[in-house]
N, C-alpha and C positions, 0 to 999 in steps of 0.2 A: 608808309611804303606805298608807292604808286601801283595802281591796278595794272595787271598784265592783260593785254588783249591778244587774241589769236585771230588770224585771218581765216575767213570762210573759204573753204575749198570746194564746196558744192552748194547748190541751191537748197533752201529750206522752205517748206510750206506748212501752214498751220492746219493741224488736224485735231478737232475737238479742243481747241485752245492751246495746243502744244506744238512747238516747231519740230518738224520731222524732216530728215534728209529726203530729197527727191531728185529725180532725174531732171536734166535741163528741159526735156520735152514736156514733162509734167508741170514744171514751174512756169514755162512760157504759155502752156495751154491754160493754166489757171489765170495768168495775167490777162490773156486775150479774152477769156470768159468774163472776167471782171469788167474790162472795157466794154465788151458787148452788152453786158447786163445793164450798165449805166446808160449807155446810148439808147437801148431799147426802152428802158423805163422812163428816162427823163429827157431824151433827145441829145443830139450831138453837142449842143451848147453847154451841157453839163460837164463836158470834158475839157480839161485845160492841161497844157503841157509847159513845163519850165525846162529850158535848155541852158546849159552853162555857157557863160560868156568866154570862158577860157578854152572851150572846145574849138575845134577847127571850124572854118566856114562850111566845109562840106558836111560835118556832123550836124551843125545847126540847120543847114538847108534840108537834110534828110528828116530831121525832127519836125520841122514845120510842114514838109510835104506829107509826112505821116498823119499829122493832126488834121491837115486841111483836106487831103485827098482820101485817106482811109477812113478817118473818123467823121469828117465833115464839120470840123470846128475851126474857127479862126482864133480861138483862145490860146495863143502861143506867145511866150515871152522868153527871150534869151538873156535878159538882165544885162544888156550891153551898156547900161548907163553907169555902171560902177567902175 
């Protein structure tokens, strides 16, 4: 019998090793804190971003702008070779 998957309806964050429901604000703040910690500890070149080649040009443009202007990293790939 195949496994049944359910769609996530809210963000989850890890607390003491266990995923717990969170608000969008909390989840986004944790993600931003993680990005900031990596950049502070290891520099902006430690950050890399993969964007989907099936996304629109506008989404890929925003992703590369975020990586380059906000983070300060040129490590961006949209996998357009496939």
